[in-house]
Each structure stands twice: as structure tokens, then as C-alpha cells.
mmCIF file as gemmi writes it, N, C-alpha and C atoms, coordinates in Angstrom:
data_model
loop_
_atom_site.group_PDB
_atom_site.id
_atom_site.type_symbol
_atom_site.label_atom_id
_atom_site.label_alt_id
_atom_site.label_comp_id
_atom_site.label_asym_id
_atom_site.label_entity_id
_atom_site.label_seq_id
_atom_site.pdbx_PDB_ins_code
_atom_site.Cartn_x
_atom_site.Cartn_y
_atom_site.Cartn_z
_atom_site.occupancy
_atom_site.B_iso_or_equiv
_atom_site.pdbx_formal_charge
_atom_site.auth_seq_id
_atom_site.auth_asym_id
_atom_site.pdbx_PDB_model_num
ATOM 1 N N . UNK Axp A 1 ? 0.799 -1.184 0 1 0 ? 1 A 1
ATOM 2 C CA . UNK Axp A 1 ? 0 0 0 1 0 ? 1 A 1
ATOM 3 C C . UNK Axp A 1 ? 0.855 1.267 0 1 0 ? 1 A 1
ATOM 4 N N . UNK Axp A 2 ? 1.904 1.235 0.794 1 0 ? 2 A 1
ATOM 5 C CA . UNK Axp A 2 ? 2.771 2.413 0.886 1 0 ? 2 A 1
ATOM 6 C C . UNK Axp A 2 ? 3.454 2.693 -0.445 1 0 ? 2 A 1
ATOM 7 N N . UNK Axp A 3 ? 3.937 1.644 -1.103 1 0 ? 3 A 1
ATOM 8 C CA . UNK Axp A 3 ? 4.591 1.837 -2.4 1 0 ? 3 A 1
ATOM 9 C C . UNK Axp A 3 ? 3.609 2.429 -3.405 1 0 ? 3 A 1
ATOM 10 N N . UNK Axp A 4 ? 2.392 1.917 -3.395 1 0 ? 4 A 1
ATOM 11 C CA . UNK Axp A 4 ? 1.367 2.436 -4.301 1 0 ? 4 A 1
ATOM 12 C C . UNK Axp A 4 ? 1.118 3.912 -4.029 1 0 ? 4 A 1
ATOM 13 N N . UNK Axp A 5 ? 1.027 4.292 -2.764 1 0 ? 5 A 1
ATOM 14 C CA . UNK Axp A 5 ? 0.813 5.693 -2.405 1 0 ? 5 A 1
ATOM 15 C C . UNK Axp A 5 ? 1.967 6.566 -2.895 1 0 ? 5 A 1
ATOM 16 N N . UNK Axp A 6 ? 3.193 6.105 -2.691 1 0 ? 6 A 1
ATOM 17 C CA . UNK Axp A 6 ? 4.347 6.876 -3.163 1 0 ? 6 A 1
ATOM 18 C C . UNK Axp A 6 ? 4.296 7.079 -4.673 1 0 ? 6 A 1
ATOM 19 N N . UNK Axp A 7 ? 3.968 6.045 -5.408 1 0 ? 7 A 1
ATOM 20 C CA . UNK Axp A 7 ? 3.879 6.156 -6.865 1 0 ? 7 A 1
ATOM 21 C C . UNK Axp A 7 ? 2.749 7.105 -7.28 1 0 ? 7 A 1
ATOM 22 N N . UNK Axp A 8 ? 1.62 7.041 -6.587 1 0 ? 8 A 1
ATOM 23 C CA . UNK Axp A 8 ? 0.514 7.945 -6.911 1 0 ? 8 A 1
ATOM 24 C C . UNK Axp A 8 ? 0.877 9.399 -6.606 1 0 ? 8 A 1
ATOM 25 N N . UNK Axp A 9 ? 1.56 9.637 -5.49 1 0 ? 9 A 1
ATOM 26 C CA . UNK Axp A 9 ? 2 10.996 -5.164 1 0 ? 9 A 1
ATOM 27 C C . UNK Axp A 9 ? 2.966 11.526 -6.207 1 0 ? 9 A 1
ATOM 28 N N . UNK Axp A 10 ? 3.88 10.679 -6.663 1 0 ? 10 A 1
ATOM 29 C CA . UNK Axp A 10 ? 4.843 11.069 -7.701 1 0 ? 10 A 1
ATOM 30 C C . UNK Axp A 10 ? 4.114 11.376 -9.004 1 0 ? 10 A 1
ATOM 31 N N . UNK Axp A 11 ? 3.219 10.496 -9.4 1 0 ? 11 A 1
ATOM 32 C CA . UNK Axp A 11 ? 2.488 10.678 -10.668 1 0 ? 11 A 1
ATOM 33 C C . UNK Axp A 11 ? 1.596 11.906 -10.654 1 0 ? 11 A 1
ATOM 34 N N . UNK Axp A 12 ? 1.085 12.269 -9.486 1 0 ? 12 A 1
ATOM 35 C CA . UNK Axp A 12 ? 0.21 13.438 -9.392 1 0 ? 12 A 1
ATOM 36 C C . UNK Axp A 12 ? 0.992 14.74 -9.253 1 0 ? 12 A 1
ATOM 37 N N . UNK Axp A 13 ? 2.307 14.643 -9.07 1 0 ? 13 A 1
ATOM 38 C CA . UNK Axp A 13 ? 3.13 15.83 -8.927 1 0 ? 13 A 1
ATOM 39 C C . UNK Axp A 13 ? 3.196 16.376 -7.509 1 0 ? 13 A 1
ATOM 40 N N . UNK Axp A 14 ? 2.617 15.665 -6.556 1 0 ? 14 A 1
ATOM 41 C CA . UNK Axp A 14 ? 2.64 16.135 -5.165 1 0 ? 14 A 1
ATOM 42 C C . UNK Axp A 14 ? 4.011 15.963 -4.521 1 0 ? 14 A 1
ATOM 43 N N . UNK Axp A 15 ? 4.793 15.023 -5.022 1 0 ? 15 A 1
ATOM 44 C CA . UNK Axp A 15 ? 6.191 14.884 -4.606 1 0 ? 15 A 1
ATOM 45 C C . UNK Axp A 15 ? 7.041 14.766 -5.865 1 0 ? 15 A 1
ATOM 46 N N . UNK Axp A 16 ? 8.288 15.182 -5.771 1 0 ? 16 A 1
ATOM 47 C CA . UNK Axp A 16 ? 9.179 15.138 -6.936 1 0 ? 16 A 1
ATOM 48 C C . UNK Axp A 16 ? 9.708 13.74 -7.21 1 0 ? 16 A 1
ATOM 49 N N . UNK Axp A 17 ? 9.814 12.943 -6.203 1 0 ? 17 A 1
ATOM 50 C CA . UNK Axp A 17 ? 10.338 11.596 -6.361 1 0 ? 17 A 1
ATOM 51 C C . UNK Axp A 17 ? 10.591 10.981 -5.007 1 0 ? 17 A 1
ATOM 52 N N . UNK Axp A 18 ? 11.052 9.758 -5.028 1 0 ? 18 A 1
ATOM 53 C CA . UNK Axp A 18 ? 11.368 9.075 -3.779 1 0 ? 18 A 1
ATOM 54 C C . UNK Axp A 18 ? 12.411 8 -4.044 1 0 ? 18 A 1
ATOM 55 N N . UNK Axp A 19 ? 13.103 7.641 -2.996 1 0 ? 19 A 1
ATOM 56 C CA . UNK Axp A 19 ? 14.091 6.572 -3.035 1 0 ? 19 A 1
ATOM 57 C C . UNK Axp A 19 ? 13.812 5.64 -1.873 1 0 ? 19 A 1
ATOM 58 N N . UNK Axp A 20 ? 14.154 4.385 -2.024 1 0 ? 20 A 1
ATOM 59 C CA . UNK Axp A 20 ? 13.924 3.42 -0.968 1 0 ? 20 A 1
ATOM 60 C C . UNK Axp A 20 ? 15.211 2.673 -0.621 1 0 ? 20 A 1
ATOM 61 N N . UNK Axp A 21 ? 16.157 3.352 0.016 1 0 ? 21 A 1
ATOM 62 C CA . UNK Axp A 21 ? 17.368 2.652 0.425 1 0 ? 21 A 1
ATOM 63 C C . UNK Axp A 21 ? 17.068 1.715 1.593 1 0 ? 21 A 1
ATOM 64 N N . UNK Axp A 22 ? 17.756 0.614 1.651 1 0 ? 22 A 1
ATOM 65 C CA . UNK Axp A 22 ? 17.607 -0.283 2.794 1 0 ? 22 A 1
ATOM 66 C C . UNK Axp A 22 ? 18.958 -0.936 3.092 1 0 ? 22 A 1
ATOM 67 N N . UNK Axp A 23 ? 19.195 -1.182 4.372 1 0 ? 23 A 1
ATOM 68 C CA . UNK Axp A 23 ? 20.509 -1.658 4.816 1 0 ? 23 A 1
ATOM 69 C C . UNK Axp A 23 ? 20.895 -2.983 4.181 1 0 ? 23 A 1
ATOM 70 N N . UNK Axp A 24 ? 19.929 -3.827 3.867 1 0 ? 24 A 1
ATOM 71 C CA . UNK Axp A 24 ? 20.218 -5.131 3.303 1 0 ? 24 A 1
ATOM 72 C C . UNK Axp A 24 ? 20.435 -5.137 1.802 1 0 ? 24 A 1
ATOM 73 N N . UNK Axp A 25 ? 20.47 -3.972 1.194 1 0 ? 25 A 1
ATOM 74 C CA . UNK Axp A 25 ? 20.673 -3.889 -0.257 1 0 ? 25 A 1
ATOM 75 C C . UNK Axp A 25 ? 21.998 -4.54 -0.642 1 0 ? 25 A 1
ATOM 76 N N . UNK Axp A 26 ? 21.985 -5.297 -1.73 1 0 ? 26 A 1
ATOM 77 C CA . UNK Axp A 26 ? 23.212 -5.949 -2.202 1 0 ? 26 A 1
ATOM 78 C C . UNK Axp A 26 ? 24.207 -4.907 -2.684 1 0 ? 26 A 1
ATOM 79 N N . UNK Axp A 27 ? 25.413 -4.999 -2.182 1 0 ? 27 A 1
ATOM 80 C CA . UNK Axp A 27 ? 26.458 -4.045 -2.559 1 0 ? 27 A 1
ATOM 81 C C . UNK Axp A 27 ? 26.736 -4.066 -4.056 1 0 ? 27 A 1
ATOM 82 N N . UNK Axp A 28 ? 26.638 -5.237 -4.66 1 0 ? 28 A 1
ATOM 83 C CA . UNK Axp A 28 ? 26.941 -5.355 -6.091 1 0 ? 28 A 1
ATOM 84 C C . UNK Axp A 28 ? 25.897 -4.656 -6.955 1 0 ? 28 A 1
ATOM 85 N N . UNK Axp A 29 ? 24.727 -4.349 -6.401 1 0 ? 29 A 1
ATOM 86 C CA . UNK Axp A 29 ? 23.678 -3.675 -7.162 1 0 ? 29 A 1
ATOM 87 C C . UNK Axp A 29 ? 23.784 -2.155 -7.093 1 0 ? 29 A 1
ATOM 88 N N . UNK Axp A 30 ? 24.685 -1.641 -6.272 1 0 ? 30 A 1
ATOM 89 C CA . UNK Axp A 30 ? 24.847 -0.191 -6.168 1 0 ? 30 A 1
ATOM 90 C C . UNK Axp A 30 ? 25.538 0.345 -7.412 1 0 ? 30 A 1
ATOM 91 N N . UNK Axp A 31 ? 25.048 1.447 -7.96 1 0 ? 31 A 1
ATOM 92 C CA . UNK Axp A 31 ? 25.613 1.971 -9.203 1 0 ? 31 A 1
ATOM 93 C C . UNK Axp A 31 ? 27.057 2.451 -9.067 1 0 ? 31 A 1
ATOM 94 N N . UNK Axp A 32 ? 27.389 3.147 -8.026 1 0 ? 32 A 1
ATOM 95 C CA . UNK Axp A 32 ? 28.739 3.682 -7.812 1 0 ? 32 A 1
ATOM 96 C C . UNK Axp A 32 ? 29.046 3.675 -6.316 1 0 ? 32 A 1
ATOM 97 N N . UNK Axp A 33 ? 29.305 2.517 -5.737 1 0 ? 33 A 1
ATOM 98 C CA . UNK Axp A 33 ? 29.521 2.47 -4.291 1 0 ? 33 A 1
ATOM 99 C C . UNK Axp A 33 ? 30.772 3.246 -3.883 1 0 ? 33 A 1
ATOM 100 N N . UNK Axp A 34 ? 30.716 3.92 -2.724 1 0 ? 34 A 1
ATOM 101 C CA . UNK Axp A 34 ? 31.902 4.637 -2.255 1 0 ? 34 A 1
ATOM 102 C C . UNK Axp A 34 ? 33.003 3.654 -1.882 1 0 ? 34 A 1
ATOM 103 N N . UNK Axp A 35 ? 34.229 4.106 -1.954 1 0 ? 35 A 1
ATOM 104 C CA . UNK Axp A 35 ? 35.371 3.233 -1.657 1 0 ? 35 A 1
ATOM 105 C C . UNK Axp A 35 ? 35.369 2.742 -0.213 1 0 ? 35 A 1
ATOM 106 N N . UNK Axp A 36 ? 34.822 3.548 0.704 1 0 ? 36 A 1
ATOM 107 C CA . UNK Axp A 36 ? 34.8 3.163 2.114 1 0 ? 36 A 1
ATOM 108 C C . UNK Axp A 36 ? 33.434 2.62 2.538 1 0 ? 36 A 1
ATOM 109 N N . UNK Axp A 37 ? 32.682 2.043 1.591 1 0 ? 37 A 1
ATOM 110 C CA . UNK Axp A 37 ? 31.359 1.52 1.873 1 0 ? 37 A 1
ATOM 111 C C . UNK Axp A 37 ? 31.394 0.517 3.018 1 0 ? 37 A 1
ATOM 112 N N . UNK Axp A 38 ? 30.52 0.705 3.99 1 0 ? 38 A 1
ATOM 113 C CA . UNK Axp A 38 ? 30.345 -0.308 5.031 1 0 ? 38 A 1
ATOM 114 C C . UNK Axp A 38 ? 29.654 -1.48 4.35 1 0 ? 38 A 1
ATOM 115 N N . UNK Axp A 39 ? 30.278 -2.65 4.32 1 0 ? 39 A 1
ATOM 116 C CA . UNK Axp A 39 ? 29.701 -3.765 3.569 1 0 ? 39 A 1
ATOM 117 C C . UNK Axp A 39 ? 28.412 -4.296 4.2 1 0 ? 39 A 1
ATOM 118 N N . UNK Axp A 40 ? 27.551 -4.808 3.357 1 0 ? 40 A 1
ATOM 119 C CA . UNK Axp A 40 ? 26.274 -5.381 3.789 1 0 ? 40 A 1
ATOM 120 C C . UNK Axp A 40 ? 26.48 -6.409 4.889 1 0 ? 40 A 1
ATOM 121 N N . UNK Axp A 41 ? 27.503 -7.236 4.745 1 0 ? 41 A 1
ATOM 122 C CA . UNK Axp A 41 ? 27.761 -8.296 5.72 1 0 ? 41 A 1
ATOM 123 C C . UNK Axp A 41 ? 28.038 -7.761 7.121 1 0 ? 41 A 1
ATOM 124 N N . UNK Axp A 42 ? 28.478 -6.508 7.225 1 0 ? 42 A 1
ATOM 125 C CA . UNK Axp A 42 ? 28.792 -5.929 8.533 1 0 ? 42 A 1
ATOM 126 C C . UNK Axp A 42 ? 27.541 -5.516 9.298 1 0 ? 42 A 1
ATOM 127 N N . UNK Axp A 43 ? 26.402 -5.417 8.606 1 0 ? 43 A 1
ATOM 128 C CA . UNK Axp A 43 ? 25.181 -4.942 9.265 1 0 ? 43 A 1
ATOM 129 C C . UNK Axp A 43 ? 23.966 -5.821 9.012 1 0 ? 43 A 1
ATOM 130 N N . UNK Axp A 44 ? 24.052 -6.754 8.086 1 0 ? 44 A 1
ATOM 131 C CA . UNK Axp A 44 ? 22.868 -7.483 7.611 1 0 ? 44 A 1
ATOM 132 C C . UNK Axp A 44 ? 22.164 -8.296 8.692 1 0 ? 44 A 1
ATOM 133 N N . UNK Axp A 45 ? 22.885 -8.971 9.543 1 0 ? 45 A 1
ATOM 134 C CA . UNK Axp A 45 ? 22.266 -9.845 10.541 1 0 ? 45 A 1
ATOM 135 C C . UNK Axp A 45 ? 22.098 -9.182 11.899 1 0 ? 45 A 1
ATOM 136 N N . UNK Axp A 46 ? 22.094 -7.86 11.931 1 0 ? 46 A 1
ATOM 137 C CA . UNK Axp A 46 ? 21.967 -7.174 13.205 1 0 ? 46 A 1
ATOM 138 C C . UNK Axp A 46 ? 20.553 -7.368 13.749 1 0 ? 46 A 1
ATOM 139 N N . UNK Axp A 47 ? 20.407 -7.696 15.041 1 0 ? 47 A 1
ATOM 140 C CA . UNK Axp A 47 ? 19.067 -7.907 15.592 1 0 ? 47 A 1
ATOM 141 C C . UNK Axp A 47 ? 18.23 -6.629 15.553 1 0 ? 47 A 1
ATOM 142 N N . UNK Axp A 48 ? 16.937 -6.783 15.395 1 0 ? 48 A 1
ATOM 143 C CA . UNK Axp A 48 ? 16.067 -5.616 15.234 1 0 ? 48 A 1
ATOM 144 C C . UNK Axp A 48 ? 15.665 -4.954 16.543 1 0 ? 48 A 1
ATOM 145 N N . UNK Axp A 49 ? 16.003 -5.541 17.674 1 0 ? 49 A 1
ATOM 146 C CA . UNK Axp A 49 ? 15.604 -4.903 18.932 1 0 ? 49 A 1
ATOM 147 C C . UNK Axp A 49 ? 16.56 -3.781 19.339 1 0 ? 49 A 1
ATOM 148 N N . UNK Axp A 50 ? 17.761 -3.744 18.743 1 0 ? 50 A 1
ATOM 149 C CA . UNK Axp A 50 ? 18.75 -2.69 18.972 1 0 ? 50 A 1
ATOM 150 C C . UNK Axp A 50 ? 19.128 -2.524 20.448 1 0 ? 50 A 1
ATOM 151 N N . UNK Axp A 51 ? 18.949 -3.555 21.265 1 0 ? 51 A 1
ATOM 152 C CA . UNK Axp A 51 ? 19.251 -3.448 22.685 1 0 ? 51 A 1
ATOM 153 C C . UNK Axp A 51 ? 20.098 -4.618 23.12 1 0 ? 51 A 1
ATOM 154 N N . UNK Axp A 52 ? 21.223 -4.479 23.663 1 0 ? 52 A 1
ATOM 155 C CA . UNK Axp A 52 ? 21.998 -3.238 23.73 1 0 ? 52 A 1
ATOM 156 C C . UNK Axp A 52 ? 22.787 -3.034 22.439 1 0 ? 52 A 1
ATOM 157 N N . UNK Axp A 53 ? 23.028 -1.828 22.093 1 0 ? 53 A 1
ATOM 158 C CA . UNK Axp A 53 ? 23.736 -1.504 20.861 1 0 ? 53 A 1
ATOM 159 C C . UNK Axp A 53 ? 25.045 -0.827 21.216 1 0 ? 53 A 1
ATOM 160 N N . UNK Axp A 54 ? 26.13 -1.41 20.736 1 0 ? 54 A 1
ATOM 161 C CA . UNK Axp A 54 ? 27.435 -0.797 20.987 1 0 ? 54 A 1
ATOM 162 C C . UNK Axp A 54 ? 27.591 0.442 20.122 1 0 ? 54 A 1
ATOM 163 N N . UNK Axp A 55 ? 28.472 1.321 20.53 1 0 ? 55 A 1
ATOM 164 C CA . UNK Axp A 55 ? 28.739 2.535 19.755 1 0 ? 55 A 1
ATOM 165 C C . UNK Axp A 55 ? 29.281 2.174 18.372 1 0 ? 55 A 1
ATOM 166 N N . UNK Axp A 56 ? 30.1 1.146 18.298 1 0 ? 56 A 1
ATOM 167 C CA . UNK Axp A 56 ? 30.663 0.711 17.01 1 0 ? 56 A 1
ATOM 168 C C . UNK Axp A 56 ? 29.559 0.234 16.066 1 0 ? 56 A 1
ATOM 169 N N . UNK Axp A 57 ? 28.634 -0.584 16.589 1 0 ? 57 A 1
ATOM 170 C CA . UNK Axp A 57 ? 27.525 -1.059 15.755 1 0 ? 57 A 1
ATOM 171 C C . UNK Axp A 57 ? 26.641 0.089 15.3 1 0 ? 57 A 1
ATOM 172 N N . UNK Axp A 58 ? 26.365 1.008 16.196 1 0 ? 58 A 1
ATOM 173 C CA . UNK Axp A 58 ? 25.563 2.177 15.851 1 0 ? 58 A 1
ATOM 174 C C . UNK Axp A 58 ? 26.214 2.974 14.729 1 0 ? 58 A 1
ATOM 175 N N . UNK Axp A 59 ? 27.517 3.161 14.817 1 0 ? 59 A 1
ATOM 176 C CA . UNK Axp A 59 ? 28.23 3.91 13.784 1 0 ? 59 A 1
ATOM 177 C C . UNK Axp A 59 ? 28.201 3.184 12.444 1 0 ? 59 A 1
ATOM 178 N N . UNK Axp A 60 ? 28.363 1.846 12.461 1 0 ? 60 A 1
ATOM 179 C CA . UNK Axp A 60 ? 28.317 1.078 11.209 1 0 ? 60 A 1
ATOM 180 C C . UNK Axp A 60 ? 26.942 1.182 10.552 1 0 ? 60 A 1
ATOM 181 N N . UNK Axp A 61 ? 25.891 1 11.333 1 0 ? 61 A 1
ATOM 182 C CA . UNK Axp A 61 ? 24.538 1.074 10.786 1 0 ? 61 A 1
ATOM 183 C C . UNK Axp A 61 ? 24.233 2.463 10.234 1 0 ? 61 A 1
ATOM 184 N N . UNK Axp A 62 ? 24.582 3.485 10.998 1 0 ? 62 A 1
ATOM 185 C CA . UNK Axp A 62 ? 24.319 4.863 10.566 1 0 ? 62 A 1
ATOM 186 C C . UNK Axp A 62 ? 25.125 5.211 9.32 1 0 ? 62 A 1
ATOM 187 N N . UNK Axp A 63 ? 26.387 4.822 9.289 1 0 ? 63 A 1
ATOM 188 C CA . UNK Axp A 63 ? 27.23 5.15 8.136 1 0 ? 63 A 1
ATOM 189 C C . UNK Axp A 63 ? 26.735 4.445 6.88 1 0 ? 63 A 1
ATOM 190 N N . UNK Axp A 64 ? 26.379 3.162 7.003 1 0 ? 64 A 1
ATOM 191 C CA . UNK Axp A 64 ? 25.876 2.44 5.832 1 0 ? 64 A 1
ATOM 192 C C . UNK Axp A 64 ? 24.586 3.078 5.327 1 0 ? 64 A 1
ATOM 193 N N . UNK Axp A 65 ? 23.687 3.421 6.238 1 0 ? 65 A 1
ATOM 194 C CA . UNK Axp A 65 ? 22.437 4.057 5.832 1 0 ? 65 A 1
ATOM 195 C C . UNK Axp A 65 ? 22.682 5.36 5.1 1 0 ? 65 A 1
ATOM 196 N N . UNK Axp A 66 ? 23.592 6.157 5.616 1 0 ? 66 A 1
ATOM 197 C CA . UNK Axp A 66 ? 23.914 7.429 4.959 1 0 ? 66 A 1
ATOM 198 C C . UNK Axp A 66 ? 24.566 7.194 3.605 1 0 ? 66 A 1
ATOM 199 N N . UNK Axp A 67 ? 25.495 6.244 3.538 1 0 ? 67 A 1
ATOM 200 C CA . UNK Axp A 67 ? 26.176 5.966 2.272 1 0 ? 67 A 1
ATOM 201 C C . UNK Axp A 67 ? 25.187 5.504 1.204 1 0 ? 67 A 1
ATOM 202 N N . UNK Axp A 68 ? 24.284 4.587 1.556 1 0 ? 68 A 1
ATOM 203 C CA . UNK Axp A 68 ? 23.316 4.086 0.583 1 0 ? 68 A 1
ATOM 204 C C . UNK Axp A 68 ? 22.396 5.206 0.105 1 0 ? 68 A 1
ATOM 205 N N . UNK Axp A 69 ? 21.925 6.011 1.03 1 0 ? 69 A 1
ATOM 206 C CA . UNK Axp A 69 ? 21.019 7.101 0.672 1 0 ? 69 A 1
ATOM 207 C C . UNK Axp A 69 ? 21.707 8.103 -0.241 1 0 ? 69 A 1
ATOM 208 N N . UNK Axp A 70 ? 22.901 8.521 0.111 1 0 ? 70 A 1
ATOM 209 C CA . UNK Axp A 70 ? 23.641 9.474 -0.735 1 0 ? 70 A 1
ATOM 210 C C . UNK Axp A 70 ? 23.911 8.888 -2.117 1 0 ? 70 A 1
ATOM 211 N N . UNK Axp A 71 ? 24.299 7.619 -2.164 1 0 ? 71 A 1
ATOM 212 C CA . UNK Axp A 71 ? 24.604 6.972 -3.429 1 0 ? 71 A 1
ATOM 213 C C . UNK Axp A 71 ? 23.389 6.954 -4.34 1 0 ? 71 A 1
ATOM 214 N N . UNK Axp A 72 ? 22.234 6.607 -3.808 1 0 ? 72 A 1
ATOM 215 C CA . UNK Axp A 72 ? 21.021 6.546 -4.616 1 0 ? 72 A 1
ATOM 216 C C . UNK Axp A 72 ? 20.545 7.937 -5.03 1 0 ? 72 A 1
ATOM 217 N N . UNK Axp A 73 ? 20.654 8.907 -4.134 1 0 ? 73 A 1
ATOM 218 C CA . UNK Axp A 73 ? 20.265 10.281 -4.493 1 0 ? 73 A 1
ATOM 219 C C . UNK Axp A 73 ? 21.161 10.799 -5.611 1 0 ? 73 A 1
ATOM 220 N N . UNK Axp A 74 ? 22.468 10.667 -5.455 1 0 ? 74 A 1
ATOM 221 C CA . UNK Axp A 74 ? 23.4 11.185 -6.466 1 0 ? 74 A 1
ATOM 222 C C . UNK Axp A 74 ? 23.2 10.507 -7.822 1 0 ? 74 A 1
ATOM 223 N N . UNK Axp A 75 ? 22.816 9.233 -7.811 1 0 ? 75 A 1
ATOM 224 C CA . UNK Axp A 75 ? 22.666 8.495 -9.053 1 0 ? 75 A 1
ATOM 225 C C . UNK Axp A 75 ? 21.313 8.711 -9.719 1 0 ? 75 A 1
ATOM 226 N N . UNK Axp A 76 ? 20.239 8.66 -8.931 1 0 ? 76 A 1
ATOM 227 C CA . UNK Axp A 76 ? 18.904 8.647 -9.521 1 0 ? 76 A 1
ATOM 228 C C . UNK Axp A 76 ? 18.108 9.946 -9.366 1 0 ? 76 A 1
ATOM 229 N N . UNK Axp A 77 ? 18.38 10.72 -8.32 1 0 ? 77 A 1
ATOM 230 C CA . UNK Axp A 77 ? 17.61 11.934 -8.084 1 0 ? 77 A 1
ATOM 231 C C . UNK Axp A 77 ? 18.499 13.04 -7.525 1 0 ? 77 A 1
ATOM 232 N N . UNK Axp A 78 ? 19.514 13.471 -8.244 1 0 ? 78 A 1
ATOM 233 C CA . UNK Axp A 78 ? 20.382 14.528 -7.701 1 0 ? 78 A 1
ATOM 234 C C . UNK Axp A 78 ? 19.64 15.847 -7.456 1 0 ? 78 A 1
ATOM 235 N N . UNK Axp A 79 ? 18.453 15.969 -8.01 1 0 ? 79 A 1
ATOM 236 C CA . UNK Axp A 79 ? 17.657 17.181 -7.834 1 0 ? 79 A 1
ATOM 237 C C . UNK Axp A 79 ? 16.864 17.197 -6.532 1 0 ? 79 A 1
ATOM 238 N N . UNK Axp A 80 ? 16.786 16.071 -5.843 1 0 ? 80 A 1
ATOM 239 C CA . UNK Axp A 80 ? 16.016 16.026 -4.583 1 0 ? 80 A 1
ATOM 240 C C . UNK Axp A 80 ? 16.758 16.71 -3.462 1 0 ? 80 A 1
């Protein structure tokens, strides 16, 4: 339902576009991965309860999320 809503908002011109980055995305599918990309394997099996979370794990998850988002924006929607 959410994907359908996003597509309808885009088609109606209410939003300019959208991206759906996710931590489990395959690294090989990224168009231009950064050289210091936090690899999928470093974060893929992390438990979803996030308790307790070490500072190192938090940094890996946050960095990967930022890297994926920036990579997809720069490649597909640099205007966003």
C-alpha cells in the first residue's frame, strides 16, 4: 500500500520523487559504491531490537544508511 501511495503521489506531482534505500541492499547492485562503503555483511544480521547496541555497531549502521542514501540520491535523483 505504501509503495502504491508513493507512486501515486509522484504521478500526481505532489512529490518530486522518492528513493527506498535499505541496509540489506546488495552491494553489487549499487551503481557507484563509495570506496569506504560499510559492507552489507557488517550490518545485515543485526538484531532488530537494537538493545543493547554498541557505539561501534551504531556507527556502522548509521554510516551504511547514509552511504546508501547518498549513493542513490546522487545516481537517480540529484535534484532532490
